[in-house]
C-alpha positions, 0 to 999 in steps of 0.5 A: 463479495463483502458480507459487511458494510463499512462503518463510517470511519476512515479506513486508515484508522486502525482500532484495536479489536476486542472480541468476545469469547467463543466457547468450543464444545469438548467432543470425542476424537471422531465427532464434529463440533460447532465452534459456537457450542457450549463447553462440556463439563470438565472430565478427569485429567486422564480423559483422552483428548478430544478433537475440535473442528473449527471453521473460520472465514476471513472478511471485513468488519467495521473497516477492519480485516478480521477472522469470522466464525459461522455466526459472524463473531469477529476474531473469536476466542478459541477454547480447548484443554491440554491434550486436545487436538484442534483442526482449523479450516480456513477460507477467504471470505472476501477473496484476498490471500491470508494465512493463520499463525500460532507461534507458541505451537509452531503452527502456520497454515499455507496461504489461502485465497478465493483462488486457492480455496480453503486450507486446514491445519491440525495440531495438538495443544500441549500447554495451558495459557493464553496464546495469540493467533494472527495472519502473517501477511504483512500488515494484516495483523496490524489492521485487525487479524488477531485473536486468542486461543485459551487453553486450560489444564495442568501447567506442565501438560507433560510438555509434549503431544502424545506419540503418534498424534496427528499434529501439523507443525507447519511453521517455526515459532521463532524466526531468524532475526534477519531472513535471507533475501529472496532471489531477484524476480526474473520476471520483474518489469519497469513500473516507473511512470513516464514523467511526460505522461500528462493529459493535454489541457482541456481548454474552455468547455462546458462541464461534461461526463468523464469516464475513467477505468483503472485496474489494480495490478500486483506485479514484480517490479524493478526497484534498483539495480539488481533489486526487485520488489512486489509493487501494488499499482494502478495500471501497472505504473507508479504513480498511477495514471494522471487524471485531468478533468474540469471543475463542474465535470461529473466523473464516473470511475470504474476500479477493477482488481486484476484476477491475479491479485492476492489483496483487496484494493480500492481508490480514495481521491482527495478531490471527491466529496463523500464516501471516504473519497470513493474508498468506502465503495470501491473495496474490490476483491480480486477479479471484481469491479466497482464504479463510483460517480462524483462531481468535481466541485473544487479546482486544484491538484489532488492526490489519490491512493488506495484506502484498503487496510493496511493503508500505509502498505498499499500506498508505500507499495505504489498505489498513489497518483494525481487528479488535476481539476482545472478551473473553468478558464484553464491554467496559464499555458506553458511549454512543457508539463511533467508528472512527478510523485515522491514515495517512501518505501520500507523493505526487509533489507538495507538499500542496495541489497541484491535480490527481491525485497519484501515489505517491512511493516515494522519499519513502516510503523517506525517511519524508517524508509529504506528507499525514497523514490521519484516515480516508483524506483531508483533512477526512474527519472535519472536513468530510465526517463529524461525530462527535457526542455530548451532555454527560454521555455516555461516548465510546469511540474505537477508534483505530489507526495504519495508517502505514506509518511514523509513530507518533501522539501521540493527543490530544483537545484540551480533554478527558482520556482517562478510560480508555486500553487501551494498545497495544490490550490489553484486559487492563490499563487506564490512567486519566486520560491526556492523550496516548497513543502509538500505533505504526505498526501499533498501536491503542488504545481510549480512553474519556472522558465529555464534561462540557462542550459545544463542539467538541473536536479529536482530533489527533496532538500532533505538531501540525505534522501538523494542517496536513498534514491530521490533525484530527478534530472531535467536537461536544458539545451540551448545557448548559454547567456553569460549575463545569466551565469558565467563560470570565471574559473574551472573551465568554460561552458560550451554552448549546447 
């Protein structure tokens, strides 16, 4: 459970931390010191190095993920002298998985979480200067988990630690430019959401209490042929379940984080007024649940997503979905409804590399996606699932962009959108639209009547993205009307 209350600032905004120094007492090799003790007076240069035993716990402070000492000091400055030994004991205060890395001393702890319990690293400081410690779990350093180790003493420091010293060198200071890709996950499953998984229209009814329960699950999923990825999901699918309520309804939503999770997760619904869209009060540690209640005050189609730092990582890894708030009179009736969402994904290796891709924080920061997907994976809506309709039917697509970074120029090749509810707004309708722009964290509803048989491709008209995975297929069957379209050369069109 959290020991801190989130400050009223958006969790997606990362503020650089500035922590005050933490003074560590110098003690004998067999003694134990508190991390907050006052430094002992300087001794002669030849004095035997001392051992500093320091306990740090991870937690949340002002919407950021941090290291905390026993007094709650955020990312404390650690102090020692050349030749001293530091013993760090680390525990997960909020339950998520973390580690600690000090590259200059080639130190890296084992990952630790509430499930694994505390871990300890022990090393000797062999040079003076200011050195950075941080968490190497993707995204954690960027949203707050970074501090400083200050070492005083001779600049030379005799270079090496004393022979026989109890030094734990658990990592490498310099990682290779490109790490080998991990083997494909043999337990990977499909995470692609079925585009037909749209709740039925609600019809005319009085406002009521609606209850939803959603579980956040981290799992290995199929990203592409021969390629897997660790997805973070709502209910094991990307996007998460489509929610459908009426304007005026009161919604009670319970978010549970699977016990097997290594991260904290949350939910921010753009349809919610207050509490960061629910994100402020649904920061849920592994194995826990939290519930929020809100009123659907505005009709429209709205995105929801995880709002736990590093927010772009959580979203890119699959944590987004749509909630439709119907107007009191409902939406005009159509023959078929589909649920499609676009996402941009950032991986350690280029598209097509066989194996288990890792999330790349630097690529995400630079907004350089490796993959673009409809419903979570390459081929989800061209190979795995089929959207189908018949000539003469009216099709409706509930379309959203999870992002986290890229807009979509949503377009149907060979069709024109008869109606577009721009930006998810139901109060105004545009007609006869070729391509509609949807921002990250935005949505739209498009209606169109299919008048001719064939295979229609739904794309982002930034067409280079098709090669990175962004295409969906709508198959229309029925008689071909030559008054609508007729190939005059290159072969005749057969009736379907």
